[in-house]
N, C-alpha and C positions, 0 to 999 in steps of 0.2 A: 273167648280165646281166639276164634277165627278172625274176628274184628281186629284185635290186637296184632295178630300174625301179619294180616294183610296191611295194616298200618305200618309195620316194621319194614315189609317188603317195599311199600310205596317210599318210605323215607330213604331206604338204602338206594333205590333206584334214582330218587332225586339227587342224592349226594353224587351218584355216577354221572348224572347229567350235569351237575355243577362242574364236576372235573373237566368234562368235555367241553362245556361252555367256556370255562376260563382258558383252555387251550385255543379255542376258537378266537377269542377275544385277543390273545397274545399272537394270533397268526400261526400258531403251532399245530398244524394239520397232520404232521407226520406222526403223532400219537394214534392216529386212526387208520385201520387197514380194512380193505374191503373185498367181498366176493360178489361178483356180479353175474347172475343167472339169466339166460334168455329163455322165457318160457314158451316162446314161439308166437305163432299167429293167433292169438286168442281174441283179438278185437277188444274194445273197452269192456271189462267185466268187473274187476274188483280193484280196490286200492287199499293199501294198508300202510300205517305209520305206527310202529310200536317199538318200545324198549322193553325188554323182558330179561328176567334172570333165568339162568340154568341152574337150578338149585341143587342139582345132582353132580355139578361140576366145580370141585373146589379149586380156588385160585388163591395161594397164600392163605390169609386168614379170612377169606371172603369167597364168593362164587362168581363165575363167569357171566357176563351179561352181553346182551346182542341188541343192536338196533336192526330192525328190519323194516324195509320200505318196499312195497310191491306197487308198481306204477305201470299204466299203459303208456306206450309210446306212440307218437304220431303215425308211424308206419303199420300200426295195428298189432305189433308185438307187445308183450307185456315183460317187464323186467323185475326180478326180485334182487335187492341189494341188500346184502348182510354186512353190517359195519361193526367193528370191535375195537377196543383199545389194544394196543400191542400186547399188553399184560394179558388179556383175555383171549387173544386170537388163536393161539395154538390149541389150548383146551377146549375152547368153543368149537373150533373146526373139527376136532376129533369127535366131539359130542354130535354135531350136525352132519357128520361124514355121509350118512344115508341119504341126506337132502343134497348136499353140495356135489356128491359124485353119482347122483341118480342117473340112470340112463334116461334119454329124452322121453321115452315111453311112460316113465314113472314120475317124471320131474313135477308136473302140475299137481299130480295126487299128492306127493310128499310135501310140497310147499303148502298145499291146502291143509292137510293135517296139522302141519306146524302152526299155521295161522289160527285154525281153530282151537288148538290147544293152548297157545301161548299169548293171544292177543285179545283185546276187548273192542277195539275200534276198527271194525271191518266195514267198508263201504262197498256195496255191491251194486252195480248199475241197475237201475229199475227195469231197463229193457232185458238185461241178462237174467235178472231174477225172475221176471215174468215168464220166461221160458222154462223154468224148473218145474218139474212135476210136483203134484202135492205130496208124493212119497219122498222125493229129494228133498223138498223143503223140511219135512218132518224129520228125516234121517239127520240133516245138518243141524236143525234146531236142537234135537235130542242129544246129539253128540256134543254141540257146544256147551249146552247147559250142564252136561256131565262133567265138564272140564272146570267149572266155575270154582269149585273148592278142592279139587285134585288134579292131578295130571290125567291126560287123556286114557281112557279105559283101552284095553286090548281089544279093539274093534275096528274091523276094516270092511269098507263097503265103497263100491264105486261111486255111490251118490255123494261121497264127501269131497269129491273133486269139484271145488268151486269154479274152475275154469270151463268145465265140460257141461254141455247142454243135455247129453244122453238122457233119455227118459227112463225111469225106473220100471222094473218089470215085476215087482212084487205086489 
């Protein structure tokens, strides 16, 4: 059942991508809206390109979807770019309010949690990853694995911040 469910989600995401691709080919980029967050001077650390659904956010007879891109910029900053169709923007923004309106002190952590919970293809710079303590690596891996078949558990730990190098103290 899990395989069938994940196959259905993949197919629905593919249909959504096709909608966006057709608009792009027509040159109709007005159907997409963005939120761009500057995560600060993180240096090159992670990159993410993901399209995911917010299964708990109904939109008409469907659910909201989000395209998330996290990229380092040449000046050493990292940006998180959230993109939505106009149809999905308002409900998705309400659901993502805790990330989109996070104070700068919590922003990297909240983006990290969202990335670990909703995406499968995270690229972490080898130099950045090498500076993670063994405890931090284990915490991230355990949390990521716990999200494979379900939403993220209610678990908060500073080691889940993918942008920060702080050593674990446990």
